[in-house]
C-alpha positions, -999 to 999 in steps of 0.1 A, spaced: 356 46 -81 366 10 -90 398 23 -106 406 44 -76 401 13 -53 422 -9 -75 450 17 -75 449 22 -38 451 -16 -32 477 -20 -59 454 -47 -73 462 -48 -111 434 -71 -120 409 -45 -106 428 -17 -123 427 -35 -157 390 -43 -155 380 -8 -143 402 9 -169 386 -12 -197 351 -3 -184 360 34 -184 374 31 -219 341 15 -231 322 43 -214 342 70 -232 339 50 -265 301 52 -261 304 90 -257 325 91 -289 355 105 -269 380 80 -283 410 100 -272 402 93 -236 389 58 -244 422 47 -260 441 62 -230 421 40 -206 425 9 -228 463 15 -228 462 17 -189 442 -16 -189 467 -32 -212 497 -22 -191 480 -35 -159 471 -68 -176 506 -72 -190 523 -68 -156 502 -97 -142 503 -117 -175 465 -118 -178 462 -131 -213 425 -125 -217 427 -90 -202 456 -81 -226 436 -94 -256 405 -76 -245 424 -43 -242 441 -48 -276 408 -56 -292 391 -25 -278 419 -3 -290 417 -19 -324 379 -12 -326 383 24 -315 410 31 -341 389 13 -368 359 36 -360 381 66 -364 393 53 -397 429 45 -385 430 11 -402 468 7 -400 468 12 -362 437 -10 -358 454 -38 -377 486 -35 -357 467 -40 -324 448 -70 -337 481 -86 -350 495 -82 -315 464 -99 -301 467 -128 -325 504 -132 -317 495 -132 -280 469 -160 -286 494 -181 -305 522 -177 -279 499 -187 -251 480 -213 -272 448 -196 -260 421 -206 -286 396 -183 -269 418 -153 -275 425 -164 -311 388 -169 -320 379 -134 -308 409 -118 -325 403 -136 -358 367 -124 -357 377 -88 -352 403 -91 -380 376 -104 -403 355 -73 -396 385 -51 -403 391 -68 -437 354 -64 -444 356 -27 -438 386 -26 -463 364 -45 -488 390 -74 -488 363 -100 -489 385 -131 -494 407 -122 -465 376 -115 -443 361 -149 -451 395 -166 -442 395 -149 -408 358 -156 -401 364 -193 -410 394 -194 -385 373 -178 -358 345 -203 -363 369 -233 -361 385 -220 -329 352 -213 -313 339 -248 -321 371 -263 -306 366 -243 -274 328 -246 -273 323 -208 -275 289 -207 -290 286 -169 -291 317 -165 -312 307 -194 -334 273 -179 -340 288 -145 -348 313 -160 -373 284 -179 -390 264 -147 -393 294 -128 -407 300 -155 -433 263 -153 -442 266 -116 -450 297 -123 -471 280 -151 -490 250 -127 -496 274 -100 -509 287 -126 -534 251 -135 -545 255 -170 -529 221 -168 -513 214 -205 -506 247 -208 -486 241 -175 -469 206 -185 -458 219 -219 -444 247 -201 -424 222 -176 -409 198 -203 -399 226 -221 -381 234 -189 -362 197 -185 -352 197 -221 -338 228 -213 -317 214 -180 -303 180 -195 -296 196 -223 -276 217 -197 -256 187 -173 -252 209 -145 -266 184 -120 -277 208 -93 -288 225 -116 -313 191 -130 -324 181 -95 -336 210 -94 -360 203 -130 -372 166 -123 -378 175 -92 -398 201 -110 -419 176 -138 -427 150 -113 -436 174 -95 -459 184 -127 -476 148 -139 -480 139 -106 -497 168 -111 -521 156 -146 -528 120 -133 -532 109 -156 -504 86 -128 -493 65 -148 -468 96 -160 -450 110 -124 -450 78 -111 -435 77 -138 -408 113 -132 -395 109 -94 -398 78 -95 -376 96 -117 -350 125 -93 -351 102 -63 -346 85 -79 -316 119 -86 -300 132 -51 -308 101 -36 -291 105 -58 -261 142 -48 -258 135 -11 -266 161 -11 -294 148 16 -317 174 12 -345 165 -24 -350 128 -16 -350 134 9 -379 152 -18 -399 125 -44 -393 97 -20 -402 114 -13 -435 117 -51 -442 80 -56 -433 69 -28 -456 91 -42 -485 77 -77 -479 41 -65 -481 49 -45 -512 64 -76 -529 33 -95 -518 11 -68 -535 -6 -60 -501 -5 -22 -508 -25 -11 -478 -3 -29 -452 28 -18 -470 16 18 -468 8 15 -431 42 0 -422 60 25 -444 44 54 -425 56 38 -392 91 34 -407 91 71 -417 80 83 -383 105 62 -364 133 71 -389 127 108 -381 130 100 -344 162 80 -348 176 107 -370 170 133 -342 189 111 -317 217 105 -341 220 141 -348 225 148 -311 251 121 -309 269 135 -339 270 169 -324 286 154 -292 311 135 -313 320 166 -333 324 186 -301 349 159 -288 367 159 -321 371 197 -322 383 198 -286 409 172 -294 419 191 -325 422 224 -306 445 207 -280 467 192 -307 469 224 -327 477 245 -296 504 221 -285 519 221 -320 519 259 -321 535 261 -286 562 236 -296 570 255 -328 572 288 -310 594 274 -282 618 258 -308 621 291 -327 627 311 -295 654 286 -283 671 288 -317 671 326 -315 686 325 -279 712 299 -289 722 319 -319 726 350 -298 746 331 -272 770 318 -298 775 353 -312 782 367 -277 807 340 -268 825 344 -301 827 381 -297 840 379 -262 867 354 -271 879 374 -301 880 407 -280 904 390 -256 927 378 -283 925 407 -307 918 439 -288 930 458 -318 898 449 -336 875 459 -307 857 487 -326 851 466 -357 839 436 -336 816 459 -315 799 471 -348 796 435 -359 780 426 -326 755 455 -328 746 444 -363 738 408 -353 719 421 -322 698 442 -345 693 412 -369 681 391 -340 656 417 -330 643 418 -366 642 380 -367 623 378 -334 597 403 -348 594 382 -380 589 350 -360 562 367 -339 544 380 -370 546 346 -387 534 328 -356 504 351 -355 497 345 -392 499 307 -385 475 310 -356 451 330 -378 454 305 -407 449 276 -383 417 292 -369 404 297 -404 411 260 -412 393 248 -381 362 269 -391 364 256 -426 367 220 -415 337 224 -391 316 239 -419 326 211 -443 319 183 -419 285 197 -409 277 201 -446 287 165 -454 267 152 -424 236 171 -435 241 160 -471 243 123 -461 211 123 -440 189 154 -446 191 150 -484 191 112 -488 163 104 -464 136 124 -482 146 108 -514 142 73 -499 107 83 -488 98 98 -522 110 65 -539 91 43 -514 58 62 -517 61 65 -555 63 27 -558 32 23 -536 12 49 -557 23 32 -589 9 -2 -577 -23 15 -565 -30 33 -598 -22 5 -622 -57 -9 -618 -71 23 -634 -50 19 -666 -40 55 -666 -9 54 -689 0 91 -685 0 89 -647 22 57 -647 47 75 -670 48 105 -646 54 83 -616 82 65 -636 99 99 -642 96 108 -604 112 74 -595 140 78 -620 147 114 -609 148 103 -572 173 75 -580 194 99 -600 195 125 -572 204 98 -546 233 85 -567 245 121 -573 246 127 -535 264 94 -530 291 103 -556 296 139 -542 301 124 -507 325 98 -521 345 126 -539 347 146 -507 361 115 -488 390 111 -512 418 124 -490 456 126 -494 465 116 -458 459 78 -460 478 47 -449 498 25 -472 498 -12 -473 509 -41 -495 481 -46 -521 480 -78 -542 464 -65 -574 456 -100 -586 434 -106 -555 419 -71 -559 409 -78 -595 392 -111 -584 371 -91 -560 363 -65 -587 353 -94 -610 329 -107 -584 315 -73 -577 308 -68 -614 297 -104 -621 261 -94 -629 271 -67 -653 296 -89 -671 270 -117 -674 242 -94 -686 264 -78 -713 282 -110 -722 314 -90 -715 350 -103 -714 376 -90 -689 412 -98 -697 438 -91 -670 476 -94 -671 495 -109 -642 497 -79 -618 522 -70 -591 519 -65 -554 522 -27 -549 525 -3 -519 493 17 -520 459 22 -503 437 -9 -510 403 9 -509 413 37 -533 430 13 -558 399 -9 -557 376 20 -566 400 33 -592 402 1 -612 365 -8 -607 353 26 -620 374 23 -652 364 -13 -659 328 -5 -652 329 25 -677 344 2 -703 314 -21 -700 287 6 -697 298 29 -725 300 1 -750 277 -9 -778 296 -40 -790 279 -74 -791 308 -86 -769 322 -58 -748 359 -63 -740 380 -46 -713 417 -53 -709 440 -44 -680 477 -44 -691 508 -38 -669 544 -29 -673 569 -13 -650 603 4 -647 625 13 -618 605 44 -609 568 36 -617 541 11 -623 522 16 -656 486 3 -660 466 5 -692 429 -1 -691 414 -4 -726 380 -12 -741 362 -16 -774 335 9 -765 320 40 -781 351 61 -776 354 99 -770 359 127 -795 392 144 -793 377 178 -786 361 165 -754 390 145 -740 404 174 -719 370 178 -702 361 142 -691 379 145 -657 359 176 -647 333 172 -620 297 167 -633 309 167 -669 287 144 -690 290 137 -727 258 118 -731 221 121 -721 211 102 -689 184 85 -710 213 68 -729 237 62 -701 232 65 -663 257 83 -641 264 115 -621 294 127 -641 317 122 -611 332 88 -618 363 100 -637 367 129 -614 370 104 -585 394 83 -606 417 113 -613 417 124 -576 427 89 -565 456 88 -590 468 122 -579 465 111 -542 489 82 -551 513 107 -566 506 95 -602 491 107 -635 464 95 -658 460 101 -695 436 91 -723 439 80 -759 406 75 -778 388 79 -811 351 81 -816 338 45 -822 372 29 -815 371 26 -777 392 42 -749 427 35 -735 434 50 -700 471 50 -690 479 53 -653 514 58 -639 519 54 -602 554 58 -585 570 27 -570 578 47 -539 547 67 -529 556 97 -507 528 105 -482 522 141 -472 530 149 -436 501 137 -415 482 167 -402 472 165 -366 439 182 -373 408 160 -375 399 152 -411 366 170 -416 355 150 -446 353 116 -427 316 111 -422 297 80 -410 268 75 -434 
């Protein structure tokens, strides 16, 4: 109604505001196709009246919608436009919000250093404009990054500053996030009493605001805190509440997921039908045009060379017959295409539903088994029953193994060929990998040697996982006193060549053609943990980049993986069908 009123009055400020609100409503319903259309309408209205804040708001909303859908390239483009808009207008309020959103985008891409840079810029701009909400959110985002990097003292200080800001503003929504972050950090620091205090404050506020998802998180924190404090009875009671509420939230989420899938499939159907119609129309027009050319040519030649009339008539009849056959073949191939497309849609739907079930229905029972096993273990220790403790240890180990296996299968299913390319500085990427593996490197007294690496055109997330998996394997499958992993680089005009070597246990030659197969393990789990999918994921990433991977190794003399990636990576044509393996876990 507001949009209709704005359009009838030709009041672009009302149109922009109403279109943005409609976009947010459709975003909430997971119909991001309609949401983005309304955001675009809001952007056009705001642009005509030079409403800087309205333009920035629309660009930010479009960026977030694309980010949720996994379209990182489009999301980043809209945010860069918003940042440029803020710089041109010298509007620090626009810049602070845009920098904050860009930080979250880099965080999703696991580019932690870039994310920290943007969060710092957002905080500075917010302080200059007195925007306490943005300042608090930037502080909280920095706290999570510091926690990720194991800098718990700094993380805790940032989170407490955010709490002070939100309490002064009376902003209860943001306080929930801050309480949860402090509880998480406190548990990591083993400050269990403090974790319990903030988790209970958060739970009370979550109940007051009727926000079930936050209640679930705080119940888990309270149960974990009581368990760490050896209060088994309280831990058990809160764990039961957590389980009951988790089941309730899961039912709600399942309904939301069904709605989202329905919207996606409707959009996919429209796109596929439009594509088929365009292809069929183009083929028919080509046939008609070809027939017209033949007819004109025949008529012209008949006028000039009547002596060849009989021969030309036969030739014309031949081409007419050929056109009829061609039309028949086009029709048959169009029907085959429609049938194949329908089969693909059914297959995509089944695959997405399977991945969704695997990510929730399989993992959640394992979490509960693990949680209750820990409680039982603590309870029975006082009876000094060695056999029972050993059995519980086996159950816990098996639960963890199954959980990791599900995670790796889902990760493998997400490796897709239709991805976006970007400039990736591999030196910065290796710094992030070194931080990520800092605990393992320190625990094993391991050395990681890296050449000066180039900036390449690739997909940041997949290259991060590729290099991390190989380096991690070099440390894990290694019995040396000082494990050593090297990353060497050389190039030519056509390809980048990377060699990842180690001084580990090596692989016998007869097994070297099997290591990239799914679930293939050469060692018992008691000796080395793992699901058997790590190198399968590595191989799939390399092939997605158009490259190849090979191995040189001798038993007891380490491994040397050689990867060749083309300098110019050719992406496959982007399919307009929705990618069925993209699942929010």
